[in-house]
VMD Tcl script that draws the C-alpha trace (Angstrom):
set ca {
  {-48.10 -28.45 -9.75}
  {-50.36 -25.45 -9.07}
  {-47.49 -23.04 -9.65}
  {-46.72 -24.64 -13.03}
  {-50.38 -24.52 -14.08}
  {-50.59 -20.84 -13.15}
  {-47.37 -20.09 -15.02}
  {-48.87 -21.74 -18.11}
  {-52.03 -19.65 -18.01}
  {-54.44 -21.42 -15.67}
  {-56.80 -18.97 -13.97}
  {-56.45 -18.43 -10.22}
  {-60.19 -17.83 -9.82}
  {-63.29 -19.57 -11.17}
  {-65.29 -16.82 -12.84}
  {-69.06 -17.08 -13.23}
  {-68.74 -16.15 -16.91}
  {-66.52 -19.17 -17.58}
  {-68.43 -21.50 -15.28}
  {-71.83 -20.75 -16.82}
  {-70.67 -21.60 -20.35}
  {-69.61 -25.07 -19.23}
  {-72.62 -25.52 -16.92}
  {-75.12 -24.72 -19.68}
  {-73.32 -27.00 -22.15}
  {-73.62 -29.93 -19.72}
  {-77.06 -29.11 -18.23}
  {-79.65 -28.15 -20.84}
  {-82.20 -27.26 -18.16}
  {-79.90 -24.44 -17.02}
  {-80.74 -22.56 -20.22}
  {-84.28 -22.14 -18.93}
  {-83.10 -20.96 -15.52}
  {-82.82 -17.30 -14.65}
  {-79.47 -15.61 -14.18}
  {-80.25 -15.42 -10.46}
  {-80.91 -19.17 -10.28}
  {-77.70 -19.95 -12.14}
  {-75.73 -17.53 -9.94}
  {-77.16 -19.25 -6.87}
  {-76.06 -22.63 -8.25}
  {-72.58 -21.20 -8.90}
  {-72.31 -19.88 -5.35}
  {-73.48 -23.20 -3.88}
  {-71.29 -25.45 -6.00}
  {-68.00 -23.65 -6.60}
  {-65.19 -23.48 -4.07}
  {-62.70 -20.89 -5.20}
  {-59.16 -22.32 -5.42}
  {-57.80 -19.86 -2.84}
  {-60.48 -20.95 -0.36}
  {-59.81 -24.63 -1.04}
  {-56.08 -24.12 -0.51}
  {-56.73 -22.24 2.75}
  {-59.01 -25.01 4.01}
  {-56.26 -27.54 3.24}
  {-53.81 -25.23 5.06}
  {-51.58 -25.01 2.01}
  {-50.01 -21.58 2.49}
  {-47.68 -21.89 -0.49}
  {-50.58 -22.55 -2.85}
  {-52.56 -19.67 -1.31}
  {-49.59 -17.37 -1.94}
  {-49.21 -18.62 -5.53}
  {-52.92 -18.09 -6.23}
  {-52.92 -14.61 -4.70}
  {-49.81 -13.77 -6.69}
  {-51.66 -14.70 -9.86}
  {-54.73 -12.60 -9.14}
  {-56.98 -14.67 -6.88}
  {-59.37 -12.47 -4.91}
  {-58.60 -12.71 -1.18}
  {-62.06 -11.27 -0.47}
  {-63.99 -14.00 -2.26}
  {-67.32 -14.93 -0.75}
  {-67.58 -18.35 0.83}
  {-70.78 -20.35 0.97}
  {-71.07 -22.53 4.06}
  {-73.03 -25.04 1.97}
  {-69.75 -26.05 0.34}
  {-68.38 -27.26 3.69}
  {-71.33 -29.53 4.45}
  {-70.21 -32.04 1.82}
}
mol new
graphics top color blue
foreach p $ca { graphics top sphere $p radius 0.5 }
foreach p [lrange $ca 0 end-1] q [lrange $ca 1 end] { graphics top cylinder $p $q radius 0.2 }
display resetview
């Protein structure tokens, strides 16, 4: 399924620029937040697909994501694993 989505144009990485547009549209208070506050929220709430696939030990999906431009050096926030 991931491979098909990528082949049809799905992004391999969640970019802040895309995330913030959706976040602000759903959370009006975010408009009053600073860029730094919104970036902090992004870092605490987003698990990049390549990281999620690695955590699930899905090597094929990791390879597909990397092949479609996912950043293997993405930063990981330990907060995301406390859920």
